[in-house]
N, C-alpha and C positions, 0 to 999 in steps of 0.2 A: 504494499499500498504506500501511496506516496502522501496521504494524510489521513488523518482520524476523525472518523462520521462524525457530523454535528448532530446533536438534539434534533434542531429542525429537519435535517436529511431524514433522520431515521423516523420521526413524527410521520413521514410525507410516504414511508415504506407499507403494504398491505400487511397485517400483523395477525395472527391468529393466539387467542390465549383460553388456554384450558382449564388454568386454577386460579380462580378467583370469588371471593367470597361476597355476597349482596351486602349482608351485613358489616362489613368491612371495606367498604368503597362508599359509603354517604359522603354528601359535601355537608363540610361543620354546619354553612349556614340554614341546610335544609335539617340539619340534627335539630339546631335551636328554633326554628321555625316550628315544628312539629312538636317540641317540648310545648312550648305555647299554646299551641293549639288544642293539644289533648293532656296538660295538666301535669306532663312529668316532669318533675320538682329535683331531681337527683344529678343534674348536671353541674359540674365542676366549674363552670362557666359560661353566661352567655355571649359573649362576646366569640362572635365565630373566629375570628382570626387566633385568640387566646386557646378556644377548643381544639382547634387543628390542630398547634403546637403539644395543647394538654397531649393527646390521644398520639403525638409522635413520641413523647417524652415517656409516658406510662408504658409504651410499648417496648422501649429500648431497654428492660431490666436485664435481658438476657438470660430469661426463664419463660417459657411455653406457657407455664399455670398461669403466670402474671400478665403476660401478654393476652389470654384468654379473657381474664378480668376485664380489658376494656370492652369487651362487646357488652355487658351490661348496659348499656347507655344507649347504643346505636340499636341493639333489640330491643330496649325500652322505649322508644319511640314508633316502633314498627310494627304497632299491635293493633291498626285499624286495615279496612280497606283502604280507604284514601291515601294512607302511608303508604301503604305495599306499592301502591298503582305509582305513586309519586316517585320510589325510593328507586322501583324497577326501570322507570322511566327517563331518569335524570343515568342511570347506571348506563342502558345502552347508547345515552346522547354523551357520557363524555368518554366514552370506549372509543365511538365512531370518531369525536373529535380527537381523538390520539392514531388513527388510523386503522384500529382494529376491525379488519372484516368478519372474521366470527369470532365470536366466545361462547366458552360454554360458563356459565354463572350458575354459583351454588348457593344455597340456604337451606337451613332445616325448618319446615314448617311447625314442627311442635312446640319453636321459642314463639311461633307468633300467635299463643290463642286465649291470651292474657286478659284480652276487653271481651272474649265470647266469640271470637269468630271460630270456624269448623275447619281443620284440617283442607278439606277440598275447598274452601271460600279462599282460605291464605294461597292455594297452588293458583286459583283461578285469580286471582289479583296480581298476583305477581306476573303472570302468562297477559294478562291485561294490559299490565304498566310496559315491560318488554317488546309488546307491540306498537303500542302507543310510541315509546321512545324510537324504536326504529321508523317508525314513519317519519318524526321531526326530524330524525337522520336524516333521512332521505328530500326532505324538502330543503334539505340544507347540502344537496348534494352531495351527499355523504352513505355509502351503503355499509348495511352491517346484518351480521344474520346471528341472533341469541338464544340459543340452546339452554335448558336449563337441566341443573343437577338436583336433585333431592337429597338432602342430607338428613342422614341418621346421628344421633349423639351416642357415642360408645359407652357412654354412661350410664344410659337410658334402657328403656326395654320394649321402645314402639319401632324396632327396626322393620320387623315383616310389614308394620304396617305402613310405615312408610314405604319401602319396596312395593306394596299392592298399589300407592299413586301412582310411580311411578310407570307401571303396565297399562293402570288406567287413563292416563294423560299423555303417554308417549306420541300419538299421533298429532298430538296439540302443542307441540313445543315441548316437552319434556324430554331431552336425550338419555338420560342416566341416573346412578344413582350413588351416594358414597356415605362415607361413615366418618363423622371428627370428633373432636375433642380429645384431653388429654389422653395421650397412648400407656403409659406407666402406667399398669393392674388394669387397664379394660383393653384385652388383647380380641381383634378379631374375630378370633374364633366363639365369642359368645353370642357372635350374629350368623350363625352358620345357616341356621333356618330361613336367614332373609339370603343370602347369597342361594341358597339352592331352589328358593323359587323363581329368583332372577335367572337364574343360568336353565331351568323349565322354561321358563318365560322367553327366551331367548333376549335377554334384556343385556345393557352394558352397564358395568360399574367398578368404580375407581374406589382405593383406601389408602385414607392419610395413612404412611408407614413409612418408618424410617427417619424422621424427623429428629423429636425427640428422644424416643427408644431407636434400639440397634437391628441388628441383625435376624435378632427372631421376629422382629414384627413384621420385616419383609418378607421372609419366609413364610410366615404364618398365613401373610395375605395374599401369596402366589397360591402356594401348595396346599394350604386346606379350604383359603376361601375362593379362588380361582379370580383374583381381580385382575381384569383388562388393564391398568393402570397402575402407577404408584401416584399416591399425593404428596410428594417431596422425594422419598428413595432415596435423600443425599445420605443416610450411611451405610449406604452397600459400600462407598469407598472402603469400609472398615474391612472389607473382603479384599483389599488391593492393597498388596506391598509392594513399595518402589523398592527396587535393588539398587545397590552400591554403582553399577554402573549404567543408572537412568532406566532399564527396564523395569517392567511391569510384570507380578506375577499375582495371577487371580485364582480367589477359592471358587469352589462350585457354584456357587450362590452367583456371587457374581459373572461367570461366565454363562449363568443360566440366563441371566437377565440378559446380558449383551445379546447372546445366542440366539433370544424367542425375541428381540425386539421390543421386550416391556418398555412401554412409553413412561417417561420419570418425568412427573409434572414440578420442576424445578423452582423456587422462587427465592433466588437469590438474597434481596434485602432481608424478607421477611426472616430467612432462615440464620443472618446474623443477628438479628433483633431475640431470636429465640434461642442464640445458644449455638446451635445447630452449623454454624461456621463461624470463622472469626472475624472474617475481612472480605471483601469481594476477590480481592487476588489470591487470597488464599482460598476461595469456595471449592469443594470440589467438583464443580461444571467444567471447571478448566482440563482436569484429566478425562473426565469421562466423555469429553466433544472429543479429545485428542484419540481418546479408544473408542470413540464411535459408539458410543450407547446412543437409545434412540432420546437422546436429551430435548426437551423443550423448556422455554423461559417463560415467566409469569408472573404475577405482580402480587396473587397471594390475598392482602388486604391493603388496599392504595391507600387509607385514610391512615390508620395506622402507621403503614410504612413511608406515608406521604410520597407517594411514587406513582408512574404508570409506568405501562409496559414498556414504552419509546425509553423513558428514563431507566430499565433496568438493562435495556440493551445499550446504553449509551455508559453505563460504569462496565458494563461486559470488555465492551469495546476499549476502552481505556486501560483496561485490569489486563488484557489479552491481545491486546492490537487487533481485533476483529475486524474485518470488514464485509462488503456485502453477501459476497460468498457465505459466509459464516451465518448472519441473519437471516439470509434465503435459507441455509439448510435449518436453522433451527426452526423459522417459518412452516417450510415445508413437513418436518417432522411431526411437527404440531398438527398440521391438517391433516395428516396420514394418521394419526391418532386420533381425531375427533370420533367423534359418536353419532356419526353421520352414516347414512347409507354410501356406498363406494364408489356411485358414479356421482353424485354430489360435492362429495370431496375432491376427485379426481375435476369435476367441473370449477369449483373454485381455485385448486392449484395452476390449473392449463389457463384459466381465464380472469383470474384477478390475481395471484400471488407473482407466478413465473414472466407475466406480460410486466407488473409493476416493477419488479426487482431489475428485470431489464432494462426498462426505461430509465431507471436510478441510476445503473452499472452506466448508459450510453451518457448520462447526463453530467455524470462524474467523469 
């Protein structure tokens, strides 16, 4: 490369996002306004700028458990149909403004029932919001498609119920299932009934694994539960040894993950906040990309990390001297790994992603 890509250049690239939490991407001003409208009084501040900074500071503890505590406020204001529609619509608009052409956004319906909504009403409100956001983006000349992942909380007992929602709504925008929450003490095998049901129904699912807990979490997610993708999966590097001569030696699990092309939903900035990595420059994504694992780049929680997908790519470019070919490789990886039918993935790759990157490379 003759020069490093700028953030403005990267924003123009057609990007794909697979790991983004709806309750981790609210605009601070939206949190304040919904709190005022609904009577939610637990916010640490009502100043949007100060609130945005509070979310980032509270998320920088290096602890996954402390990081997860910040969601009490975002979830707290997402308890009405109107709030869910607004948050989902703004999510789609914000992602489109960042150049994302396809996104899978996840949330846990069971966390939005405090004001009397049913699980079905929650799902339908979010789907309505995403549709509205896509239409608003299109009116501004930006194309984005948003699929929804329904998340079950690994410390709760509603995973089968949420899995059934995935199947019920899979033809109208819900593309898959996920489990999330603190990994330690809550193995994915506690939810085998849900995973077996999803497999019988030919449904897709990803599992948060290998973020705050190590190789056993990844092994269970793949070999016991049958996950299609790994949420984070960063600790797979614990099964890779860097030799004195610079070569690497992989254990059986790491080799399996690479050989089977298991997609890794990596979230660099978030991983640093939760202690899964020490810095961008030392993030395992560099090694895993060089070893050609099926790596994808994601935001996780844009509010808590104060980030966008473009900014995540910009940080990687600075740390690893990545250029357009690398960003296109990550993006095609993500689109290949999306929970869409093959022909639709191919259409986005050949119709939007590759032509978009070709134009950027030519202009550069």
